[in-house]
C-alpha positions as a Markdown table, in Angstrom:
| # | Residue | x | y | z |
|---|---|---|---|---|
| 1 | Met | -6.9 | -13.8 | -17.8 |
| 2 | Asn | -9.5 | -15.0 | -15.3 |
| 3 | Ser | -11.8 | -12.4 | -13.7 |
| 4 | Tyr | -13.8 | -12.3 | -10.5 |
| 5 | Thr | -17.5 | -11.4 | -10.8 |
| 6 | Val | -17.4 | -9.9 | -7.3 |
| 7 | Leu | -14.7 | -7.3 | -8.4 |
| 8 | Asn | -15.3 | -4.4 | -10.7 |
| 9 | Lys | -11.6 | -4.1 | -11.3 |
| 10 | Gln | -9.2 | -7.1 | -11.9 |
| 11 | Lys | -5.7 | -5.7 | -11.7 |
| 12 | Phe | -4.4 | -3.7 | -8.7 |
| 13 | Ser | -1.0 | -2.1 | -9.2 |
| 14 | Leu | 1.7 | -0.2 | -7.3 |
| 15 | Gly | 4.6 | 0.7 | -9.5 |
| 16 | Lys | 5.9 | -2.5 | -11.2 |
| 17 | Tyr | 4.0 | -4.8 | -8.7 |
| 18 | Ser | 0.5 | -6.0 | -9.1 |
| 19 | Leu | -2.2 | -8.4 | -7.9 |
| 20 | Val | -4.2 | -10.2 | -10.6 |
| 21 | Pro | -6.8 | -13.0 | -10.3 |
| 22 | Ile | -4.8 | -16.2 | -9.5 |
| 23 | Arg | -3.3 | -17.6 | -12.7 |
| 24 | Asn | -3.3 | -21.2 | -13.6 |
| 25 | Glu | 0.2 | -21.0 | -14.9 |
| 26 | Asp | 1.5 | -20.2 | -11.4 |
| 27 | Lys | -0.1 | -23.2 | -9.6 |
| 28 | Phe | 3.0 | -25.3 | -9.4 |
| 29 | Ser | 5.3 | -22.5 | -8.3 |
| 30 | Ile | 2.7 | -21.9 | -5.5 |
| 31 | Met | 2.7 | -25.6 | -4.7 |
| 32 | Lys | 6.5 | -25.5 | -4.2 |
| 33 | Trp | 6.4 | -22.4 | -2.1 |
| 34 | Arg | 3.7 | -23.8 | 0.2 |
| 35 | Asn | 5.6 | -27.1 | 0.6 |
| 36 | Asp | 8.8 | -25.1 | 1.4 |
| 37 | Gln | 7.0 | -23.1 | 4.0 |
| 38 | Ile | 4.6 | -25.7 | 5.4 |
| 39 | Tyr | 5.8 | -24.9 | 8.9 |
| 40 | His | 3.9 | -21.7 | 9.2 |
| 41 | Leu | 0.8 | -22.7 | 7.1 |
| 42 | Arg | -2.4 | -24.5 | 8.0 |
| 43 | Gln | -1.4 | -27.3 | 5.7 |
| 44 | Ala | -1.3 | -30.8 | 7.1 |
| 45 | Lys | 1.1 | -32.4 | 4.6 |
| 46 | Pro | 3.1 | -31.6 | 1.5 |
| 47 | Leu | 1.0 | -31.0 | -1.6 |
| 48 | Thr | 1.3 | -33.2 | -4.7 |
| 49 | Val | 0.8 | -32.3 | -8.3 |
| 50 | Asp | -2.6 | -34.2 | -8.2 |
| 51 | Asp | -3.6 | -32.2 | -5.1 |
| 52 | Gln | -2.8 | -29.0 | -6.8 |
| 53 | Glu | -4.6 | -29.8 | -10.0 |
| 54 | Thr | -7.7 | -30.9 | -8.1 |
| 55 | Tyr | -7.7 | -27.8 | -6.0 |
| 56 | Phe | -7.4 | -25.5 | -9.0 |
| 57 | Asn | -10.0 | -27.4 | -11.0 |
| 58 | Glu | -12.6 | -28.0 | -8.3 |
| 59 | Val | -12.1 | -25.0 | -5.8 |
| 60 | Val | -10.4 | -22.1 | -7.5 |
| 61 | Ala | -12.3 | -22.4 | -10.8 |
| 62 | Arg | -15.6 | -21.9 | -9.0 |
| 63 | Leu | -14.5 | -18.7 | -7.2 |
| 64 | Phe | -14.4 | -16.5 | -10.3 |
| 65 | Lys | -18.2 | -16.7 | -10.9 |
| 66 | Gln | -19.5 | -16.6 | -7.4 |
| 67 | Gln | -21.2 | -13.4 | -6.1 |
| 68 | Asn | -20.0 | -13.9 | -2.6 |
| 69 | Pro | -17.0 | -16.3 | -2.7 |
| 70 | Asp | -15.5 | -17.4 | 0.7 |
| 71 | Gln | -12.0 | -16.5 | -0.7 |
| 72 | Ile | -10.5 | -14.4 | -3.5 |
| 73 | Leu | -7.0 | -15.4 | -4.5 |
| 74 | Phe | -4.4 | -13.5 | -6.5 |
| 75 | Ser | -1.0 | -14.0 | -8.2 |
| 76 | Phe | 1.5 | -11.3 | -6.9 |
| 77 | Leu | 3.5 | -10.1 | -9.8 |
| 78 | Glu | 6.7 | -8.1 | -10.4 |
| 79 | Glu | 5.9 | -6.9 | -13.9 |
| 80 | Glu | 4.7 | -10.3 | -15.4 |
| 81 | Lys | 6.7 | -12.6 | -13.1 |
| 82 | Cys | 4.9 | -14.3 | -10.3 |
| 83 | Ile | 6.8 | -13.8 | -7.0 |
| 84 | Gly | 4.1 | -14.8 | -4.6 |
| 85 | Tyr | 0.4 | -15.4 | -4.1 |
| 86 | Gly | -2.3 | -14.7 | -1.6 |
| 87 | Gly | -5.7 | -13.1 | -1.1 |
| 88 | Leu | -8.6 | -12.6 | 1.2 |
| 89 | Val | -9.8 | -15.9 | 2.8 |
| 90 | His | -12.6 | -16.9 | 5.2 |
| 91 | Ile | -14.5 | -13.8 | 4.0 |
| 92 | Asn | -17.5 | -13.0 | 6.2 |
| 93 | Trp | -19.8 | -10.9 | 3.9 |
| 94 | Thr | -22.3 | -10.3 | 6.7 |
| 95 | Asp | -19.8 | -8.9 | 9.2 |
| 96 | Lys | -17.6 | -7.5 | 6.4 |
| 97 | Asn | -14.3 | -9.0 | 7.5 |
| 98 | Ala | -11.7 | -11.3 | 6.0 |
| 99 | Glu | -8.4 | -12.9 | 6.8 |
| 100 | Ile | -5.3 | -12.0 | 4.8 |
| 101 | Ser | -3.2 | -14.8 | 3.2 |
| 102 | Phe | 0.2 | -14.3 | 1.6 |
| 103 | Val | 3.1 | -16.6 | 0.6 |
| 104 | Met | 6.1 | -15.3 | -1.3 |
| 105 | Asp | 8.7 | -17.0 | -3.4 |
| 106 | Thr | 10.8 | -18.8 | -0.7 |
| 107 | Ala | 14.0 | -17.7 | -2.5 |
| 108 | Leu | 13.1 | -14.0 | -2.0 |
| 109 | Glu | 12.3 | -14.1 | 1.7 |
| 110 | Asp | 15.9 | -13.4 | 3.0 |
| 111 | His | 16.3 | -10.1 | 1.1 |
| 112 | Phe | 12.7 | -8.9 | 0.3 |
| 113 | Phe | 10.5 | -10.2 | 3.1 |
| 114 | Lys | 9.7 | -6.7 | 4.5 |
| 115 | Lys | 9.4 | -5.0 | 1.1 |
| 116 | Phe | 7.1 | -7.5 | -0.5 |
| 117 | Trp | 4.9 | -8.0 | 2.6 |
| 118 | Gln | 4.3 | -4.2 | 2.8 |
| 119 | Ile | 3.7 | -3.8 | -1.0 |
| 120 | Tyr | 1.3 | -6.7 | -0.9 |
| 121 | Leu | -0.6 | -5.3 | 2.1 |
| 122 | Arg | -1.1 | -2.0 | 0.3 |
| 123 | Leu | -2.5 | -3.8 | -2.7 |
| 124 | Ile | -4.7 | -6.1 | -0.8 |
| 125 | Glu | -6.1 | -3.1 | 1.2 |
| 126 | Gln | -7.1 | -1.5 | -2.1 |
| 127 | Ile | -9.2 | -4.6 | -2.9 |
| 128 | Ala | -10.6 | -5.1 | 0.6 |
| 129 | Phe | -11.5 | -1.5 | 1.6 |
| 130 | Thr | -11.9 | 0.4 | -1.7 |
| 131 | Asn | -13.3 | -2.3 | -4.0 |
| 132 | Leu | -15.2 | -4.7 | -1.6 |
| 133 | Cys | -16.0 | -2.2 | 1.1 |
| 134 | Leu | -15.0 | -4.5 | 3.9 |
| 135 | His | -14.8 | -3.1 | 7.4 |
| 136 | Lys | -11.9 | -5.2 | 8.8 |
| 137 | Ile | -9.0 | -7.4 | 7.6 |
| 138 | Phe | -6.7 | -9.4 | 9.7 |
| 139 | Thr | -3.7 | -11.7 | 9.8 |
| 140 | Phe | -3.9 | -15.1 | 11.7 |
| 141 | Ala | -0.3 | -16.3 | 12.3 |
| 142 | Phe | 1.4 | -19.0 | 14.2 |
| 143 | Asp | 3.7 | -17.5 | 16.7 |
| 144 | Leu | 6.8 | -18.6 | 14.8 |
| 145 | Arg | 7.9 | -15.5 | 12.8 |
| 146 | Pro | 8.2 | -12.5 | 15.2 |
| 147 | Tyr | 9.8 | -10.4 | 12.4 |
| 148 | Leu | 6.4 | -10.6 | 10.6 |
| 149 | Tyr | 4.7 | -8.6 | 13.4 |
| 150 | Glu | 7.2 | -5.8 | 13.2 |
| 151 | Val | 6.7 | -5.5 | 9.4 |
| 152 | Ile | 2.9 | -5.3 | 9.5 |
| 153 | Glu | 2.7 | -3.1 | 12.6 |
| 154 | Glu | 4.9 | -0.6 | 10.7 |
| 155 | Val | 2.1 | -0.2 | 8.2 |
| 156 | Gly | -0.7 | 0.3 | 10.7 |
| 157 | Tyr | -1.8 | -3.2 | 11.8 |
| 158 | Arg | -2.6 | -3.5 | 15.4 |
| 159 | Lys | -2.0 | -6.5 | 17.6 |
| 160 | Glu | -5.5 | -7.5 | 18.5 |
| 161 | Ala | -5.1 | -10.8 | 20.3 |
| 162 | Arg | -2.9 | -13.7 | 21.3 |
| 163 | Leu | -4.7 | -17.0 | 21.3 |
| 164 | Lys | -2.8 | -19.1 | 23.9 |
| 165 | Glu | -1.7 | -22.6 | 22.8 |
| 166 | His | -4.3 | -22.4 | 20.0 |
| 167 | Cys | -2.6 | -24.8 | 17.5 |
| 168 | Val | -0.4 | -27.9 | 17.6 |
| 169 | Phe | 3.0 | -27.6 | 15.9 |
| 170 | His | 5.5 | -30.5 | 16.0 |
| 171 | Gly | 3.6 | -32.1 | 18.9 |
| 172 | Lys | 3.5 | -28.9 | 20.9 |
| 173 | Phe | 0.8 | -26.3 | 21.5 |
| 174 | Ile | 1.7 | -22.9 | 20.2 |
| 175 | Asp | 0.1 | -19.4 | 20.3 |
| 176 | Val | -1.6 | -17.7 | 17.4 |
| 177 | Ile | -1.2 | -13.9 | 17.0 |
| 178 | Ile | -3.9 | -11.8 | 15.3 |
| 179 | His | -3.2 | -8.4 | 13.8 |
| 180 | Ser | -5.9 | -6.3 | 12.2 |
| 181 | Lys | -6.7 | -3.1 | 10.4 |
| 182 | Leu | -10.1 | -1.3 | 10.1 |
| 183 | Ser | -11.3 | 0.5 | 7.0 |
| 184 | Val | -11.2 | 3.7 | 9.0 |
| 185 | Asp | -7.5 | 3.2 | 9.5 |
| 186 | Asn | -6.8 | 2.7 | 5.8 |
| 187 | Phe | -4.8 | 5.5 | 4.3 |
| 188 | Phe | -3.9 | 5.3 | 0.6 |
| 189 | Leu | -2.8 | 7.4 | -2.3 |
| 190 | Ser | -4.8 | 7.9 | -5.5 |
| 191 | Val | -3.3 | 9.4 | -8.7 |
| 192 | Ala | -4.9 | 12.8 | -9.3 |
| 193 | Thr | -7.0 | 13.4 | -12.4 |
| 194 | Glu | -8.8 | 16.4 | -13.9 |
| 195 | Arg | -11.8 | 15.5 | -11.8 |
| 196 | Asp | -9.8 | 16.7 | -8.7 |
| 197 | Ala | -9.3 | 20.2 | -10.1 |
| 198 | Lys | -11.6 | 22.0 | -7.8 |
| 199 | Leu | -10.3 | 20.2 | -4.7 |
| 200 | Leu | -6.7 | 20.9 | -5.6 |
| 201 | Phe | -7.6 | 24.5 | -6.4 |
| 202 | Gln | -9.1 | 24.9 | -2.9 |
| 203 | Trp | -6.1 | 23.4 | -1.2 |
| 204 | Ala | -3.7 | 25.5 | -3.3 |
| 205 | Asn | -5.4 | 28.7 | -2.3 |
| 206 | Asp | -5.6 | 27.9 | 1.4 |
| 207 | His | -4.1 | 30.8 | 3.3 |
| 208 | Ala | -1.5 | 28.8 | 5.2 |
| 209 | Val | -0.5 | 26.9 | 2.0 |
| 210 | Arg | 0.1 | 30.2 | 0.2 |
| 211 | Gln | 2.2 | 31.5 | 3.1 |
| 212 | Ser | 4.4 | 28.4 | 3.0 |
| 213 | Ala | 4.6 | 28.3 | -0.8 |
| 214 | Leu | 7.6 | 29.5 | -2.7 |
| 215 | Asn | 5.2 | 31.9 | -4.5 |
| 216 | Asn | 2.7 | 33.5 | -2.1 |
| 217 | Asp | 0.4 | 35.0 | -4.7 |
| 218 | Pro | -3.2 | 33.7 | -4.9 |
| 219 | Ile | -3.9 | 31.3 | -7.8 |
| 220 | Glu | -6.6 | 32.1 | -10.5 |
| 221 | Trp | -9.0 | 29.4 | -11.5 |
| 222 | Glu | -8.2 | 29.5 | -15.3 |
| 223 | Ser | -4.5 | 29.5 | -14.6 |
| 224 | His | -4.9 | 26.5 | -12.2 |
| 225 | Leu | -6.8 | 24.5 | -14.9 |
| 226 | Lys | -4.2 | 25.2 | -17.5 |
| 227 | Trp | -1.4 | 24.3 | -15.0 |
| 228 | Leu | -3.1 | 21.1 | -13.8 |
| 229 | Lys | -3.7 | 19.8 | -17.3 |
| 230 | Ser | -0.1 | 20.5 | -18.2 |
| 231 | Lys | 1.2 | 18.7 | -15.1 |
| 232 | Leu | -1.1 | 15.7 | -15.5 |
| 233 | Asn | 0.1 | 15.2 | -19.1 |
| 234 | Ser | 3.7 | 15.5 | -18.2 |
| 235 | Pro | 6.0 | 12.5 | -17.6 |
| 236 | Phe | 8.0 | 14.7 | -15.2 |
| 237 | Thr | 5.2 | 15.3 | -12.7 |
| 238 | Arg | 3.3 | 12.9 | -10.4 |
| 239 | Ile | 0.4 | 14.1 | -8.3 |
| 240 | Phe | -1.3 | 12.0 | -5.6 |
| 241 | Ile | -4.2 | 12.6 | -3.2 |
| 242 | Leu | -4.2 | 11.0 | 0.2 |
| 243 | Tyr | -7.4 | 9.4 | 1.3 |
| 244 | Gln | -8.7 | 7.8 | 4.4 |
| 245 | Gly | -11.5 | 5.6 | 3.1 |
| 246 | Lys | -13.4 | 8.0 | 0.8 |
| 247 | Leu | -12.2 | 11.1 | 2.6 |
| 248 | Pro | -9.6 | 13.2 | 0.8 |
| 249 | Leu | -7.0 | 14.6 | 3.3 |
| 250 | Gly | -4.3 | 16.3 | 1.2 |
| 251 | Gln | -2.1 | 16.3 | -1.9 |
| 252 | Ile | 1.5 | 15.6 | -2.7 |
| 253 | Arg | 3.3 | 16.5 | -6.0 |
| 254 | Phe | 6.7 | 15.4 | -7.4 |
| 255 | Asp | 8.4 | 17.3 | -10.1 |
| 256 | Tyr | 11.4 | 15.8 | -11.9 |
| 257 | Asn | 14.4 | 18.2 | -12.2 |
| 258 | Ile | 18.0 | 17.1 | -13.1 |
| 259 | Asp | 18.0 | 13.6 | -11.7 |
| 260 | Thr | 15.9 | 14.6 | -8.7 |
| 261 | Trp | 12.2 | 14.4 | -7.7 |
| 262 | Glu | 11.2 | 17.6 | -5.9 |
| 263 | Ile | 8.4 | 17.4 | -3.3 |
| 264 | Asp | 5.5 | 19.7 | -2.7 |
| 265 | Tyr | 2.6 | 18.7 | -0.4 |
| 266 | Ser | -0.2 | 20.1 | 1.7 |
| 267 | Val | -2.8 | 18.8 | 4.1 |
| 268 | Asp | -6.4 | 20.0 | 4.3 |
| 269 | Gln | -6.6 | 22.6 | 7.0 |
| 270 | Gln | -9.2 | 20.6 | 9.0 |
| 271 | Phe | -6.9 | 17.6 | 9.3 |
| 272 | Arg | -3.6 | 19.3 | 10.3 |
| 273 | Gly | -1.7 | 18.4 | 13.4 |
| 274 | Lys | -2.5 | 14.7 | 13.0 |
| 275 | Gly | 0.7 | 13.5 | 11.5 |
| 276 | Leu | -0.8 | 13.2 | 8.0 |
| 277 | Gly | 2.1 | 15.0 | 6.3 |
| 278 | Lys | 4.6 | 12.4 | 7.4 |
| 279 | Lys | 2.2 | 9.6 | 6.4 |
| 280 | Met | 1.6 | 11.1 | 3.0 |
| 281 | Val | 5.3 | 11.7 | 2.2 |
| 282 | Glu | 6.2 | 8.2 | 3.5 |
| 283 | Leu | 3.5 | 6.6 | 1.3 |
| 284 | Ala | 4.4 | 8.7 | -1.7 |
| 285 | Ile | 8.1 | 8.0 | -1.8 |
| 286 | Ser | 7.4 | 4.3 | -1.7 |
| 287 | Glu | 5.7 | 4.7 | -5.1 |
| 288 | Phe | 9.1 | 5.4 | -6.7 |
| 289 | Glu | 11.4 | 2.8 | -8.1 |
| 290 | Ser | 14.8 | 2.7 | -6.3 |
| 291 | Pro | 17.3 | 4.1 | -6.5 |
| 292 | Cys | 16.2 | 7.7 | -6.9 |
| 293 | Leu | 16.9 | 11.0 | -5.2 |
| 294 | Val | 14.1 | 13.0 | -3.6 |
| 295 | Lys | 14.4 | 16.6 | -2.4 |
| 296 | Ala | 12.2 | 19.1 | -0.6 |
| 297 | Lys | 12.6 | 22.9 | -0.1 |
| 298 | Val | 10.9 | 24.1 | 3.0 |
| 299 | Lys | 10.4 | 27.6 | 4.5 |
| 300 | Lys | 12.0 | 27.9 | 7.9 |
| 301 | Gln | 8.7 | 29.2 | 9.4 |
| 302 | Asn | 7.0 | 26.0 | 8.3 |
| 303 | Val | 8.0 | 24.0 | 11.4 |
| 304 | Ala | 5.5 | 21.2 | 10.8 |
| 305 | Ser | 7.1 | 20.3 | 7.4 |
| 306 | Leu | 10.6 | 20.7 | 8.8 |
| 307 | Lys | 9.8 | 18.0 | 11.4 |
| 308 | Val | 8.2 | 15.7 | 8.7 |
| 309 | Phe | 11.4 | 15.5 | 6.7 |
| 310 | Gln | 13.6 | 15.2 | 9.8 |
| 311 | Lys | 11.5 | 12.3 | 11.1 |
| 312 | Leu | 11.7 | 10.6 | 7.8 |
| 313 | Gly | 15.4 | 10.6 | 7.8 |
| 314 | Phe | 16.0 | 13.3 | 5.1 |
| 315 | Glu | 19.4 | 15.0 | 5.2 |
| 316 | Gln | 19.5 | 18.8 | 5.6 |
| 317 | Ile | 21.8 | 19.8 | 2.8 |
| 318 | His | 21.4 | 23.6 | 2.4 |
| 319 | Val | 20.1 | 26.6 | 4.2 |
| 320 | Asp | 19.3 | 29.6 | 2.0 |
| 321 | Ser | 17.2 | 32.0 | 4.1 |
| 322 | Pro | 14.2 | 31.7 | 4.3 |
| 323 | Phe | 14.5 | 28.1 | 3.0 |
| 324 | Val | 15.9 | 24.8 | 4.1 |
| 325 | Thr | 16.6 | 22.1 | 1.6 |
| 326 | Phe | 16.4 | 18.4 | 2.4 |
| 327 | Gln | 17.2 | 15.3 | 0.4 |
| 328 | Lys | 17.0 | 11.5 | 0.7 |
| 329 | Asn | 18.3 | 8.7 | -1.5 |
| 330 | Ile | 15.6 | 6.0 | -1.9 |
| 331 | Leu | 17.4 | 2.7 | -2.1 |
């Protein structure tokens, strides 16, 4: 597999989906998709086999060894099958910004456009913000696909500008829409490790967390370490930490029990009241392969958490004072 000198990690994954340095074996699939979708690309004419061979041999091959390449391209994989490609292009290393590029398999657009765009964006954000420490990434799109804007705005991209009659399309001038996200706006989940033991211990013993927990007793350090090691080694538990940039904001845990993943989460006390619980649960459930059933048991007095699950479309299935149980099928 090719590797980029500029990256200290070469594979970025989210469940069964991943971005890897663009593979030579995918070049003719990419050529076909670009020719199929030429209407929304900055591509003057259909590509030929010779065009594609020349591009990979003379342009792409050089990118892997450059310290500051002007673009970094990836194959977008479902397991090992390429279902799209894209990357960061027009990279400005001085101002720390880059444009996002993405083209998916044309045959998948009708049914998976939203899903694959949003997975791809989460992966490319890992690369841009966490690995390359860019400040800003943005999309530059001909005003031809309004449904694209809804999809990317849903995951935190802001409409920054409309460039009036900026490009010629079929003999007519059309607008270009720019959406962007800053590193400070980048929220992501990281799988917890034993290095997070102290942080998780502090959060677990927070007074409000203990009051809202099923068991209110304080937790001892040695018990916590033993519990955490057991959970991290269990295939029936998944623990994530929510970050904004390098700032840890809270934790969410899923425990598997009789065909159901049960949720437990908490937000650092200094960041409560900012909607982070909803953001964390929403991000976390997208980590799971569908279909699956997710449940949460919440104390009635924990109004903030009750609202989180209600807003995310969880169904209230049981009230057993002092608890309310919610569930949602992830399809």
